Structure formats: structure tokens, C-alpha cells
LOLUMVO-350052 format. One line per 3 residues: their letters; for each residue x, y, z of N, C-alpha, C. Coordinates in steps of 0.02 Angstrom, whole numbers, plus 50000, padded with zeros to 5 digits. Layout:
<nodes>
A	X/Y/Z/X/Y/Z/X/Y/Z ~ ...
</nodes>
This chain:
<nodes>
MSR	48803/50656/50935/48806/50635/50871/48794/50574/50864 ~ 48747/50566/50777/48717/50524/50787/48776/50458/50749 ~ 48753/50413/50752/48803/50356/50707/48778/50336/50645
PRV	48842/50352/50586/48849/50359/50530/48840/50287/50498 ~ 48827/50284/50452/48802/50226/50393/48853/50244/50352 ~ 48927/50191/50341/48965/50186/50292/48977/50152/50270
LVI	48983/50151/50203/49021/50135/50140/49085/50113/50114 ~ 49124/50059/50136/49177/50061/50119/49198/50018/50066 ~ 49249/50066/50034/49246/50017/49955/49332/50006/49932
SHG	49320/49942/49914/49410/49928/49911/49403/49928/49845 ~ 49475/49920/49816/49477/49876/49743/49529/49815/49744 ~ 49502/49781/49799/49536/49713/49799/49496/49693/49876
HPD	49479/49604/49875/49478/49601/49970/49538/49575/49959 ~ 49556/49565/50032/49626/49537/50057/49623/49448/50058 ~ 49572/49448/50037/49561/49342/50015/49591/49331/49977
FSL	49599/49388/49914/49617/49369/49848/49688/49406/49830 ~ 49691/49451/49866/49736/49522/49859/49768/49541/49891 ~ 49869/49530/49932/49846/49535/49998/49910/49603/49996
GGG	49866/49678/49966/49927/49741/49952/49896/49751/50029 ~ 49923/49815/50059/49905/49852/50107/49861/49883/50106 ~ 49850/49916/50055/49767/49958/50054/49728/49883/50041
EIS	49729/49851/50031/49654/49787/50039/49638/49794/50105 ~ 49726/49775/50124/49729/49747/50218/49689/49803/50253 ~ 49711/49868/50253/49687/49913/50295/49615/49925/50277
AHN	49582/49934/50239/49521/49934/50207/49464/49885/50245 ~ 49501/49829/50221/49474/49779/50268/49461/49774/50330 ~ 49512/49772/50366/49559/49800/50454/49482/49866/50456
QWL	49489/49917/50429/49444/49971/50453/49399/49951/50469 ~ 49351/49925/50408/49290/49900/50413/49262/49870/50479 ~ 49306/49818/50488/49299/49751/50535/49291/49816/50592
ELR	49332/49865/50610/49344/49894/50681/49274/49918/50685 ~ 49240/49952/50612/49172/49990/50619/49137/49966/50648 ~ 49118/49903/50597/49073/49851/50649/49081/49833/50732
KRG	49142/49812/50734/49161/49777/50794/49112/49836/50849 ~ 49123/49912/50837/49081/49952/50868/49004/49993/50849 ~ 48975/49929/50829/48913/49934/50823/48878/49982/50757
IHA	48936/49999/50715/48921/50058/50649/48889/50018/50600 ~ 48845/50044/50563/48800/50022/50522/48839/50029/50464 ~ 48887/49966/50444/48959/49970/50389/48962/49929/50342
MFI	48952/49941/50268/48954/49870/50216/49034/49880/50199 ~ 49042/49831/50172/49106/49820/50143/49099/49799/50056 ~ 49137/49821/50023/49139/49804/49952/49199/49795/49902
ART	49212/49757/49882/49275/49731/49858/49272/49716/49785 ~ 49304/49763/49738/49306/49756/49682/49319/49697/49667 ~ 49324/49623/49630/49360/49573/49606/49317/49562/49522
VEH	49363/49542/49481/49359/49532/49416/49289/49509/49393 ~ 49281/49530/49335/49200/49508/49304/49208/49447/49260 ~ 49152/49383/49263/49191/49346/49234/49125/49308/49213
PGH	49098/49271/49166/49044/49229/49135/48979/49207/49186 ~ 49026/49164/49253/48960/49168/49278/48939/49205/49329 ~ 48940/49270/49310/48927/49325/49381/48867/49360/49318
VGT	48876/49347/49269/48836/49410/49202/48750/49437/49233 ~ 48744/49473/49245/48709/49490/49282/48710/49486/49354 ~ 48763/49482/49387/48736/49488/49456/48786/49506/49490
PFT	48793/49576/49480/48853/49626/49490/48880/49610/49567 ~ 48815/49573/49625/48860/49582/49679/48857/49506/49735 ~ 48934/49485/49740/48936/49430/49775/48936/49442/49855
ARS	48870/49408/49885/48897/49401/49958/48946/49371/49984 ~ 49014/49380/50039/49057/49369/50046/49036/49334/50130 ~ 49005/49372/50155/48968/49370/50220/48888/49334/50226
KDG	48854/49312/50285/48799/49288/50281/48756/49350/50299 ~ 48769/49414/50319/48731/49459/50332/48728/49504/50293 ~ 48766/49492/50211/48748/49535/50161/48788/49583/50172
MEL	48835/49610/50231/48859/49677/50242/48960/49654/50225 ~ 48943/49607/50177/49038/49601/50141/49025/49577/50079 ~ 49021/49618/50021/49003/49609/49944/49074/49608/49899
LFN	49056/49559/49847/49114/49561/49814/49071/49609/49751 ~ 49126/49652/49701/49086/49712/49666/49127/49668/49586 ~ 49071/49636/49554/49096/49603/49488/49109/49669/49442
VPP	49166/49687/49424/49169/49759/49394/49205/49730/49327 ~ 49186/49745/49258/49220/49744/49188/49275/49794/49194 ~ 49345/49794/49145/49393/49802/49140/49380/49885/49159
VNH	49419/49935/49181/49417/50005/49162/49483/50056/49107 ~ 49474/50088/49086/49526/50118/49030/49577/50167/49085 ~ 49617/50117/49103/49681/50127/49153/49718/50184/49145
FRH	49720/50222/49077/49748/50289/49053/49707/50337/49096 ~ 49635/50345/49099/49604/50374/49145/49582/50372/49205 ~ 49578/50284/49211/49546/50269/49265/49458/50262/49267
SQP	49434/50239/49189/49371/50267/49183/49313/50195/49189 ~ 49285/50198/49208/49246/50133/49198/49212/50149/49140 ~ 49209/50123/49081/49158/50115/49029/49098/50103/49024
NAR	49090/50056/49048/49020/50021/49070/48993/50033/49109 ~ 48918/50098/49084/48903/50142/49110/48827/50090/49149 ~ 48824/50038/49142/48784/49992/49175/48808/49995/49242
VVV	48865/49983/49252/48869/49977/49302/48899/50032/49357 ~ 48887/50090/49349/48895/50146/49373/48800/50177/49376 ~ 48776/50182/49334/48718/50216/49359/48655/50174/49380
RDF	48665/50085/49341/48622/50035/49374/48647/49999/49444 ~ 48687/49966/49438/48735/49921/49486/48736/49970/49555 ~ 48788/50001/49553/48811/50040/49587/48741/50082/49645
RQL	48718/50108/49570/48665/50163/49593/48624/50115/49649 ~ 48597/50057/49619/48544/50032/49682/48573/49985/49719 ~ 48647/50001/49739/48670/49982/49804/48668/50046/49856
LET	48684/50099/49828/48643/50159/49849/48623/50173/49902 ~ 48557/50169/49849/48490/50164/49855/48471/50116/49927 ~ 48505/50076/49916/48479/50009/49976/48503/50016/50011
FRP	48570/50032/50007/48603/50031/50113/48591/50108/50122 ~ 48587/50166/50076/48569/50218/50107/48632/50270/50168 ~ 48702/50233/50123/48757/50265/50161/48756/50340/50180
TAV	48779/50378/50239/48793/50443/50251/48859/50456/50231 ~ 48906/50412/50215/48992/50407/50199/49001/50373/50160 ~ 49051/50381/50120/49065/50335/50069/49128/50359/50066
HFH	49168/50277/50089/49258/50274/50101/49299/50259/50033 ~ 49293/50288/49980/49341/50233/49954/49422/50240/49969 ~ 49423/50167/49967/49502/50157/49982/49537/50158/49907
HYV	49501/50159/49864/49550/50184/49792/49484/50184/49747 ~ 49503/50198/49665/49469/50204/49624/49501/50163/49584 ~ 49542/50139/49577/49583/50103/49544/49539/50032/49520
HLG	49542/50006/49450/49515/49929/49445/49412/49957/49443 ~ 49395/50031/49496/49326/50041/49482/49308/50078/49427 ~ 49327/50125/49419/49324/50206/49381/49313/50246/49431
LEL	49330/50294/49421/49303/50363/49451/49232/50383/49442 ~ 49215/50362/49406/49111/50374/49391/49116/50356/49476 ~ 49124/50314/49502/49060/50282/49547/49053/50357/49613
IRE	49133/50394/49626/49133/50461/49645/49067/50498/49631 ~ 49047/50507/49575/49014/50562/49542/48922/50525/49549 ~ 48931/50469/49540/48878/50442/49572/48849/50465/49626
VKK	48895/50453/49678/48866/50467/49771/48842/50533/49778 ~ 48873/50582/49731/48854/50642/49747/48777/50651/49697 ~ 48794/50617/49645/48701/50621/49605/48669/50590/49647
YSP	48687/50559/49678/48639/50501/49750/48599/50561/49784 ~ 48669/50584/49821/48621/50645/49864/48716/50671/49893 ~ 48687/50748/49888/48745/50808/49902/48778/50767/49976
DVR	48739/50739/50011/48717/50762/50080/48778/50705/50089 ~ 48797/50676/50051/48833/50596/50076/48902/50628/50069 ~ 48949/50615/50139/49024/50631/50151/49053/50588/50087
IIV	49098/50608/50065/49152/50540/50006/49223/50580/50072 ~ 49244/50528/50053/49322/50514/50065/49357/50475/50034 ~ 49410/50474/50010/49466/50457/49976/49522/50437/50005
TLH	49550/50381/50003/49617/50376/50046/49663/50370/49967 ~ 49704/50390/49983/49770/50407/49925/49822/50361/49957 ~ 49810/50282/49920/49873/50240/49914/49922/50247/49901
EYL	49945/50302/49837/49981/50290/49802/49974/50371/49746 ~ 50023/50359/49687/50025/50401/49652/49993/50421/49574 ~ 49938/50346/49599/49901/50342/49527/49858/50395/49472
AIC	49820/50448/49532/49812/50503/49490/49867/50530/49450 ~ 49920/50563/49472/49981/50578/49437/50028/50563/49390 ~ 50033/50494/49420/50091/50457/49384/50034/50410/49320
HAR	50050/50401/49265/50019/50348/49223/50072/50284/49236 ~ 50144/50283/49244/50200/50237/49266/50178/50198/49299 ~ 50082/50159/49321/50058/50122/49357/50087/50174/49434
GQM	50085/50229/49423/50083/50254/49501/50154/50270/49534 ~ 50209/50265/49502/50242/50239/49545/50307/50321/49540 ~ 50276/50359/49483/50326/50414/49494/50378/50393/49469
LKT	50411/50345/49438/50468/50334/49409/50503/50326/49328 ~ 50550/50352/49302/50559/50379/49254/50579/50297/49195 ~ 50548/50302/49140/50574/50257/49095/50661/50235/49097
GGL	50670/50268/49123/50754/50254/49109/50780/50251/49203 ~ 50723/50227/49235/50744/50222/49305/50758/50277/49361 ~ 50755/50342/49332/50769/50401/49375/50703/50397/49426
LCS	50709/50435/49471/50654/50442/49525/50637/50524/49491 ~ 50566/50526/49481/50522/50582/49461/50497/50624/49502 ~ 50535/50685/49517/50468/50729/49568/50424/50768/49553
RAA	50411/50762/49492/50344/50821/49464/50311/50786/49398 ~ 50237/50800/49405/50223/50777/49325/50197/50845/49286 ~ 50204/50829/49229/50168/50891/49190/50183/50835/49116
PLD	50148/50867/49088/50123/50856/49012/50170/50819/48976 ~ 50229/50862/48958/50266/50855/48912/50336/50802/48945 ~ 50345/50824/48996/50375/50755/49048/50359/50677/49048
CHM	50265/50687/49040/50261/50630/49048/50252/50593/48978 ~ 50280/50626/48932/50244/50634/48853/50326/50576/48833 ~ 50385/50610/48872/50421/50586/48857/50459/50511/48886
CFP	50417/50508/48958/50402/50425/48950/50350/50393/48929 ~ 50328/50406/48888/50249/50395/48851/50266/50420/48755 ~ 50296/50426/48748/50285/50444/48673/50249/50431/48653
DIS	50206/50377/48659/50140/50373/48610/50076/50382/48616 ~ 50088/50433/48682/50034/50480/48726/50060/50560/48708 ~ 50003/50602/48680/50028/50673/48680/50032/50690/48749
PQE	50069/50757/48749/50050/50806/48788/49994/50849/48814 ~ 49943/50822/48764/49883/50857/48774/49837/50804/48785 ~ 49869/50744/48773/49814/50686/48818/49818/50669/48888
FFL	49898/50701/48901/49909/50701/48947/49864/50755/49011 ~ 49875/50816/48969/49833/50859/48995/49761/50871/49007 ~ 49721/50834/48956/49678/50806/48963/49643/50750/49039
RER	49688/50705/49032/49695/50655/49084/49691/50690/49143 ~ 49726/50730/49168/49726/50781/49214/49669/50808/49235 ~ 49627/50846/49172/49566/50875/49199/49549/50834/49216
FIK	49516/50754/49174/49471/50729/49185/49466/50698/49274 ~ 49534/50673/49291/49534/50644/49345/49510/50723/49405 ~ 49540/50762/49397/49528/50824/49418/49445/50841/49449
SFF	49422/50799/49390/49336/50856/49389/49302/50781/49437 ~ 49323/50720/49448/49287/50684/49515/49336/50707/49554 ~ 49406/50720/49574/49406/50723/49647/49393/50806/49658
CLV	49383/50847/49633/49332/50919/49642/49277/50871/49711 ~ 49262/50831/49697/49198/50826/49730/49190/50801/49789 ~ 49274/50766/49800/49282/50734/49854/49294/50771/49916
DKF	49251/50754/49989/49285/50796/50044/49335/50806/50078 ~ 49366/50740/50086/49426/50743/50125/49474/50677/50089 ~ 49543/50702/50084/49570/50654/50063/49620/50622/50116
VCP	49617/50563/50142/49658/50550/50173/49725/50504/50154 ~ 49779/50543/50187/49859/50530/50153/49898/50499/50210 ~ 49922/50432/50202/49938/50410/50249/50020/50413/50251
SKF	50036/50465/50243/50101/50507/50248/50106/50559/50212 ~ 50157/50609/50254/50161/50683/50248/50192/50667/50165 ~ 50254/50638/50152/50280/50631/50093/50207/50650/50031
LRD	50161/50577/50039/50107/50579/50001/50053/50646/49995 ~ 50056/50685/50042/50024/50722/50048/50051/50790/50025 ~ 50115/50803/50020/50151/50858/49987/50149/50824/49922
RYE	50142/50796/49902/50146/50782/49804/50092/50798/49786 ~ 50046/50786/49848/49967/50781/49800/49957/50874/49793 ~ 49967/50892/49841/49969/50978/49867/49998/50995/49809
FWG	50059/50977/49806/50089/51022/49758/50075/51014/49672 ~ 50031/50940/49674/49979/50928/49597/49935/50979/49594 ~ 49907/50994/49647/49848/51041/49625/49787/51032/49688
LPP	49802/50994/49730/49730/50980/49794/49717/51018/49823 ~ 49676/51036/49842/49671/51092/49900/49718/51062/49958 ~ 49776/51095/49987/49782/51085/50048/49725/51083/50117
EKL	49679/51109/50121/49615/51087/50179/49575/51041/50163 ~ 49600/51003/50121/49571/50942/50098/49590/50868/50098 ~ 49668/50895/50131/49711/50821/50126/49733/50827/50205
VIL	49717/50760/50223/49712/50751/50292/49771/50684/50313 ~ 49819/50724/50349/49857/50663/50360/49850/50604/50407 ~ 49845/50538/50414/49822/50481/50440/49832/50444/50425
DNG	49863/50394/50474/49903/50331/50423/49849/50269/50455 ~ 49868/50225/50407/49803/50161/50385/49777/50137/50475 ~ 49840/50116/50514/49828/50076/50585/49842/50012/50582
QPE	49876/49986/50648/49865/49922/50640/49827/49895/50697 ~ 49810/49839/50672/49773/49802/50754/49850/49789/50780 ~ 49790/49777/50849/49832/49772/50897/49838/49695/50925
RTA	49905/49712/50950/49929/49624/50945/49919/49604/51007 ~ 49920/49534/51030/49896/49508/51097/49984/49495/51125 ~ 49994/49485/51194/50059/49473/51239/50073/49421/51195
ENE	50042/49348/51207/50071/49288/51193/50085/49294/51109 ~ 50085/49333/51079/50122/49341/51025/50165/49358/51015 ~ 50225/49381/51086/50313/49411/51083/50323/49312/51088
EAP	50397/49343/51051/50456/49280/51064/50498/49324/51101 ~ 50534/49255/51131/50629/49292/51151/50655/49297/51091 ~ 50695/49345/51102/50731/49346/51044/50788/49306/51035
KRN	50801/49287/50971/50840/49197/50954/50911/49242/50937 ~ 50960/49211/50956/51018/49189/50946/51042/49227/50889 ~ 51096/49273/50893/51127/49301/50831/51065/49343/50790
IER	51022/49376/50826/50963/49395/50786/50996/49450/50731 ~ 51031/49479/50779/51042/49549/50740/51066/49528/50670 ~ 51082/49447/50662/51114/49431/50568/51046/49419/50543
RFA	51012/49406/50567/50930/49389/50532/50889/49441/50502 ~ 50884/49435/50441/50821/49500/50412/50793/49471/50363 ~ 50723/49495/50363/50664/49486/50327/50644/49534/50285
VLG	50603/49511/50234/50591/49551/50161/50501/49510/50163 ~ 50457/49549/50175/50402/49541/50185/50346/49587/50133 ~ 50315/49558/50082/50252/49600/50045/50259/49558/49956
QLS	50226/49615/49926/50251/49578/49862/50337/49579/49838 ~ 50336/49546/49791/50417/49522/49780/50385/49547/49671 ~ 50456/49602/49674/50459/49640/49615/50522/49678/49588
RLK	50531/49699/49535/50594/49743/49516/50569/49798/49569 ~ 50500/49841/49554/50505/49899/49582/50498/49902/49681 ~ 50502/49843/49691/50490/49819/49761/50572/49829/49775
GTL	50614/49815/49738/50698/49819/49768/50708/49749/49768 ~ 50674/49692/49748/50671/49627/49754/50779/49587/49745 ~ 50783/49636/49675/50841/49601/49639/50907/49631/49670
VLL	50867/49704/49686/50943/49779/49710/50958/49712/49797 ~ 50910/49680/49814/50931/49659/49897/50970/49584/49878 ~ 50959/49564/49811/50993/49499/49799/51072/49521/49782
DAI	51077/49572/49738/51140/49607/49718/51165/49616/49781 ~ 51142/49637/49836/51170/49699/49889/51216/49583/49930 ~ 51173/49553/49942/51192/49520/49973/51244/49476/49935
RML	51243/49479/49872/51291/49440/49834/51373/49501/49852 ~ 51358/49554/49838/51430/49605/49879/51438/49593/49944 ~ 51419/49580/49980/51436/49546/50037/51512/49526/50065
PAL	51559/49536/50075/51622/49513/50110/51577/49433/50114 ~ 51648/49388/50093/51647/49323/50106/51600/49298/50195 ~ 51666/49313/50216/51625/49300/50268/51584/49320/50326
VRK	51533/49385/50300/51495/49425/50323/51436/49358/50287 ~ 51453/49362/50222/51397/49324/50172/51375/49248/50224 ~ 51421/49211/50257/51427/49153/50285/51368/49153/50344
RVR	51380/49219/50373/51350/49230/50448/51294/49263/50441 ~ 51258/49277/50379/51189/49299/50373/51129/49264/50347 ~ 51071/49298/50358/51006/49227/50355/50953/49294/50318
VEI	50945/49282/50278/50882/49328/50246/50834/49284/50222 ~ 50751/49312/50254/50704/49279/50212/50675/49300/50197 ~ 50645/49298/50123/50609/49346/50079/50549/49316/50095
HGS	50480/49320/50126/50423/49311/50123/50378/49348/50073 ~ 50337/49319/50013/50281/49364/49981/50298/49321/49904 ~ 50244/49377/49865/50203/49352/49814/50254/49387/49732
VQH	50248/49339/49675/50258/49374/49632/50179/49398/49587 ~ 50130/49389/49614/50061/49400/49578/50063/49454/49522 ~ 50091/49520/49560/50091/49575/49539/50136/49583/49505
ALD	50177/49538/49503/50236/49567/49462/50245/49562/49362 ~ 50278/49611/49347/50303/49596/49270/50321/49515/49257 ~ 50302/49487/49199/50319/49423/49166/50376/49416/49155
DFK	50435/49459/49146/50512/49436/49125/50550/49452/49213 ~ 50495/49448/49284/50534/49459/49348/50556/49406/49359 ~ 50510/49358/49336/50518/49295/49364/50576/49259/49342
PEL	50602/49261/49281/50633/49229/49275/50719/49269/49286 ~ 50731/49329/49303/50756/49375/49315/50782/49352/49417 ~ 50723/49354/49469/50698/49328/49505/50744/49244/49527
SKG	50736/49230/49477/50788/49153/49495/50859/49130/49478 ~ 50867/49213/49414/50941/49215/49392/50976/49246/49478 ~ 50956/49295/49507/50977/49325/49566/50988/49282/49613
LQG	50932/49228/49636/50943/49206/49691/51013/49137/49692 ~ 51039/49122/49611/51071/49062/49598/51154/49092/49640 ~ 51176/49039/49681/51239/49057/49716/51224/49092/49778
LED	51148/49102/49808/51150/49133/49894/51117/49077/49884 ~ 51105/49028/49893/51064/48967/49934/51075/48953/49999 ~ 51159/48973/50015/51179/48960/50093/51143/49025/50137
SVR	51118/49088/50112/51121/49144/50145/51040/49179/50135 ~ 51005/49152/50069/50954/49185/50074/50879/49128/50059 ~ 50831/49143/50098/50780/49083/50095/50709/49105/50066
LCG	50679/49086/49989/50608/49104/49966/50576/49068/50005 ~ 50533/49108/50047/50471/49050/50075/50422/49073/50052 ~ 50404/49128/49992/50332/49130/49975/50290/49161/50004
PYM	50225/49148/49981/50168/49190/49988/50154/49186/50065 ~ 50114/49232/50111/50103/49231/50197/50047/49256/50205 ~ 50004/49251/50250/49952/49264/50268/49948/49337/50316
PEH	49921/49403/50301/49935/49450/50336/49939/49445/50432 ~ 49902/49387/50451/49914/49373/50530/49973/49357/50534 ~ 50010/49317/50479/50076/49289/50499/50141/49311/50498
ASR	50130/49378/50491/50184/49455/50495/50216/49456/50534 ~ 50186/49460/50614/50216/49466/50682/50262/49412/50676 ~ 50227/49350/50694/50261/49308/50720/50333/49281/50657
ILQ	50334/49295/50584/50378/49298/50556/50442/49348/50555 ~ 50417/49411/50571/50463/49471/50602/50495/49439/50651 ~ 50467/49398/50712/50486/49408/50779/50566/49345/50767
RSG	50550/49314/50691/50595/49262/50685/50675/49306/50664 ~ 50662/49362/50615/50709/49400/50618/50748/49463/50652 ~ 50790/49479/50648/50824/49546/50701/50790/49600/50656
WLI	50773/49621/50585/50788/49665/50538/50753/49650/50482 ~ 50708/49702/50488/50666/49721/50407/50682/49748/50355 ~ 50702/49751/50302/50733/49767/50264/50655/49791/50195
VPS	50673/49863/50182/50610/49852/50143/50647/49905/50077 ~ 50689/49892/50025/50719/49894/49986/50680/49918/49912 ~ 50626/49945/49919/50586/49985/49849/50639/50026/49820
IWW	50634/50016/49754/50665/50084/49702/50621/50149/49695 ~ 50549/50129/49709/50505/50223/49718/50497/50252/49755 ~ 50439/50289/49774/50441/50340/49836/50405/50287/49867
ENS	50363/50248/49881/50308/50214/49918/50277/50250/49949 ~ 50228/50257/49994/50179/50311/50027/50192/50287/50081 ~ 50163/50225/50126/50163/50214/50189/50167/50160/50217
PLV	50231/50102/50186/50226/50058/50198/50185/50009/50224 ~ 50121/49977/50238/50115/49939/50296/50155/49904/50329 ~ 50203/49880/50294/50252/49838/50334/50306/49836/50374
IQE	50315/49931/50370/50366/49950/50410/50316/49944/50485 ~ 50251/49978/50499/50235/49981/50522/50210/49905/50565 ~ 50207/49850/50526/50196/49807/50563/50255/49775/50599
AFA	50334/49810/50588/50389/49802/50599/50410/49802/50671 ~ 50382/49877/50651/50377/49920/50722/50329/49869/50784 ~ 50273/49873/50770/50239/49830/50794/50273/49766/50846
AGR	50296/49743/50813/50335/49671/50832/50403/49683/50853 ~ 50426/49746/50858/50476/49759/50896/50517/49752/50848 ~ 50534/49753/50791/50573/49770/50748/50627/49822/50689
PVI	50666/49849/50711/50699/49905/50675/50714/49892/50601 ~ 50725/49940/50554/50703/49947/50500/50761/49968/50440 ~ 50795/49936/50396/50834/49944/50336/50788/49966/50269
CSD	50798/50032/50274/50755/50063/50191/50790/50103/50153 ~ 50744/50105/50081/50763/50166/50043/50764/50223/50078 ~ 50805/50272/50042/50821/50329/50081/50790/50415/50045
VGG	50723/50348/50026/50674/50424/50022/50585/50395/50013 ~ 50568/50453/49992/50478/50437/50002/50450/50420/50063 ~ 50405/50396/50069/50365/50373/50131/50415/50331/50171
MAE	50437/50323/50145/50503/50250/50178/50556/50280/50242 ~ 50569/50333/50216/50639/50376/50228/50587/50412/50292 ~ 50529/50435/50273/50478/50472/50328/50469/50424/50412
KVV	50437/50360/50370/50439/50323/50436/50479/50303/50461 ~ 50517/50301/50436/50608/50263/50472/50655/50332/50491 ~ 50697/50333/50550/50727/50385/50563/50790/50380/50562
HGK	50846/50380/50543/50897/50355/50513/50951/50350/50568 ~ 50972/50298/50598/51005/50311/50653/50984/50288/50732 ~ 50902/50312/50733/50867/50284/50770/50812/50228/50798
TGL	50760/50223/50713/50735/50153/50724/50759/50125/50663 ~ 50785/50140/50641/50827/50105/50575/50871/50121/50531 ~ 50901/50107/50472/50955/50150/50459/50909/50147/50361
HFR	50961/50176/50357/50932/50224/50262/50990/50183/50236 ~ 50974/50170/50156/51027/50157/50104/51005/50198/50051 ~ 51077/50214/50004/51052/50259/49980/50991/50197/49922
VNN	50940/50248/49883/50914/50195/49841/50921/50158/49776 ~ 50893/50107/49771/50948/50071/49713/51010/50078/49715 ~ 51035/50059/49769/51106/50058/49784/51124/49984/49807
PAD	51127/49940/49763/51138/49890/49834/51214/49863/49872 ~ 51267/49906/49837/51340/49918/49891/51322/49973/49943 ~ 51287/50005/49930/51266/50032/49979/51206/49995/50054
LAT	51151/49958/50012/51139/49918/50072/51177/49893/50092 ~ 51226/49841/50054/51273/49787/50074/51314/49827/50139 ~ 51326/49877/50125/51355/49931/50184/51328/49918/50239
RIE	51256/49913/50243/51227/49916/50291/51193/49875/50310 ~ 51206/49803/50308/51179/49747/50312/51239/49721/50362 ~ 51314/49733/50337/51370/49716/50342/51386/49784/50425
QCV	51348/49834/50436/51349/49868/50475/51320/49821/50545 ~ 51262/49821/50512/51212/49780/50562/51261/49692/50596 ~ 51267/49673/50559/51304/49591/50559/51365/49624/50619
NQP	51420/49674/50593/51476/49664/50638/51466/49734/50709 ~ 51394/49761/50729/51381/49803/50765/51332/49765/50789 ~ 51344/49712/50847/51267/49674/50848/51217/49720/50905
KLW	51267/49750/50935/51235/49806/50995/51186/49856/50975 ~ 51180/49861/50903/51149/49910/50867/51077/49905/50864 ~ 51068/49837/50859/50963/49805/50830/50949/49836/50906
TQM	50989/49798/50974/50963/49822/51058/50947/49915/51051 ~ 50994/49938/51013/50988/50023/51025/50910/50040/50986 ~ 50950/50026/50946/50867/50036/50899/50800/50008/50904
RHN	50794/49919/50941/50745/49909/50965/50703/49947/51009 ~ 50741/49983/51061/50731/50021/51112/50696/50101/51080 ~ 50713/50113/51038/50694/50191/51005/50599/50164/50958
LPK	50573/50120/50969/50530/50100/50901/50470/50132/50940 ~ 50437/50176/50873/50379/50200/50915/50336/50148/50905 ~ 50265/50157/50959/50222/50112/50940/50172/50155/50887
PLS	50161/50084/50830/50120/50126/50779/50059/50149/50796 ~ 50011/50180/50751/49949/50204/50755/49910/50128/50770 ~ 49865/50135/50794/49800/50070/50784/49778/50077/50750
VEQ	49731/50025/50729/49659/50025/50686/49604/50085/50708 ~ 49612/50041/50791/49574/50081/50847/49559/50193/50827 ~ 49640/50194/50842/49664/50262/50852/49646/50288/50778
AVD	49647/50244/50718/49627/50284/50648/49572/50284/50638 ~ 49527/50240/50658/49445/50253/50664/49424/50288/50684 ~ 49465/50305/50741/49420/50395/50776/49420/50437/50768
QLI	49480/50431/50722/49472/50507/50666/49437/50489/50598 ~ 49430/50436/50595/49398/50421/50503/49340/50441/50542 ~ 49304/50421/50605/49220/50441/50620/49229/50516/50613
ILY	49249/50543/50643/49263/50620/50629/49255/50644/50549 ~ 49290/50598/50490/49286/50637/50453/49222/50621/50407 ~ 49198/50546/50450/49129/50520/50412/49065/50598/50424
HG	49090/50626/50474/49012/50686/50510/49030/50716/50476 ~ 49090/50739/50463/49115/50804/50425/49122/50849/50481
</nodes>
């Protein structure tokens, strides 16, 4: 089997945007390079005046890691209105690099037109798309969350119009047709969870094109292990983006609801950035933290390579998202660090965490139920030890790339 020439495309670079999709895309590219496979990584960055006429900026000396200076897209249709970016800049990159496989880790901020340009360049090039959430299905930031706060189980033009009254059902119908006209050119879709795969199959993607494959975790060295701290079952961590959708406010409400004696014993560290949160979230976060200074510590952003060390300072990871999620990278990081997880009982979170075995579920968007789970952990210290022994070993990046290489060959 000849080695492929792989072009990996991400909607952002982890040096500037610490999302799970960006980190996974970069880790997989690094693994391809480690194996001696000719692989190029391009990550979208915001176009600015300093790069007029310079679509690509080298991020590495050998030119195999590039930033793609892309103008804004139409986010309703995920369409790139600037034809120059597609037919001149991107096409020139394809002709120079000559890939045998192109792996899109996203199309958001880039434009679906890039997929068609690959097919126009050569029908023989394998096109792989990793679906990191539900943006193709749902215009509400891909969250499948109704404007009233209820979870949405399906997308239909009339239902979507109810969430966005200014957009007609006809426009939503055409939006779906437009997106699927590009998706039909894709050879395989990588779905990091069965839940996400099922959603896209219900939406109309061919089941034979949907492959369940998690993103994979980098191997950790033994020296990173730390001995469990005293009373570690009372220590909880939250890692990732902070926002209303990520359930940050649900967590703070839950801490506030704990009995006074329990709250005195609990320590919660919140690590993450508000970079992608809506503007009105910051004052809500400040208000939510008031009076919780003895229990909650807001630690700020962190680097991905520090996640394991942060998790080992705590006994539990809490994932309180109020939307379905897909396959949160942080859950795999927690398992790799030997830490059980408390999470919402829906979507990819509930799929990854087995209630009562590798963690605990609580009713989504229900701070009182989360408070009950936290209290359970504090009052039953043996629970942590029991669950820690049940944790699965997450799929490694190496194992994930083994499977991806098969997809690249077809």
C-alpha cells in the first residue's frame, strides 16, 4: 500500500483557538508526520489588511504547516462568498501539494465550496470530513437547542423557522439542499460518537458513509502520574470553554444549592476561557461567582498539554453542558488521567460516561440534580476509588490515525 499525501484542514489553529476539533486535527497531523507520511496542515485564520494578497502564512520552516487567511463566510449557508479564495488560492495549494486525500476537520469559517474544489481538482482524491457537532443540521450555532432552552431532537424547515422567525421555512429548506449538495461529494464522514452518527443518518446522510471513530488521545508518559491527594474525592474540576451552553452557570447554581456543611468541604477549580462566549455571559459569570469564593476558584485559560496535570489535582471532572455535545475531548482527557466524570445525561456525554461505572449522570440543565451528585461524591468517598478502577483506556491518536489511513486509501 503506497503512502498517501494528506492535506489536513482545520477551522482554527490550537495556538489561537483551544477547541477540541482544532486540537484533534493538529494532533492527527503530527502523528502522520511522525510516521513519515507527507502531510500538510492548514488552519483558517482571520483575514486582515496585513495579509492582502498573501493567502497563506507559513507556521513552520518546511512550509507544511500554514495559516489560511480567509475572509468571513455566510454562516447561514456556510458558504465562502469570495471566489478568489476558492478557485485561485485554494486551487493553487492543491496543485502545488498534490494530495491524494483531503481531510476536512471542519468547513465552518472556511466555506463548503472548498470541498467541491477538491473534487474539481481531481475526482480521485479522497475527501474525508470529521463532523464535530451539528452545524450542518442546525443554524443555532449547531447546538440543536431551541430558543426557549429545550433540546431539539430533529430539524425541519418549519421548526427551524419557529426558532428564527425572520428566516422563512423555504430558506431553511434551500439551506439544507445547499449543504447536502457539497456533502454528497464526500467519501467518508468521521463521527466521534454514535449519537452524532445517528443524528446525521436521521438527517439524511447515507449510513455507509458514516464511520464512528473517536479523535484519539496523545499517549501520556508515566512520570506525569501524581499520587492522589488527601480528600481528593471532594475536589472537582471543569475544563474547556466557559459559556452558558457549556453549563458554567448551572455548575455555579449547583454549588450554591449544596448544604452549607457540604459546601465548606468542596473545592471546585474552573479552568477555561470565555473567548467564544456571548457578550452578556461575562457579567452573568461574575454574578454567579459571588459568595462562592471559599468553594470555587476561577483559574483562567490553560494549555492543552497541562490538562492532565490539572485533572490529577482533582478527583472528578464535571461536564455540565446544556446541549447534546458530541464527544467532548475533555472526557477522554479525564479518563486518560484516571479521573471519573460527572456529566449531563444527554448526547455524546452520556454515551461516553457509563452512569454508576465510569462516572455519574445528572439531569441536563438541572443544578439541583447536579448538587445531589456532588454531595453523593463527597459523602461516599469510596465511590471515587471504585469508579477509578472501571475507567476505560481512551483511544490513542496512534490508533485513530491507523484507522484514518485506511480511509485515506479507500
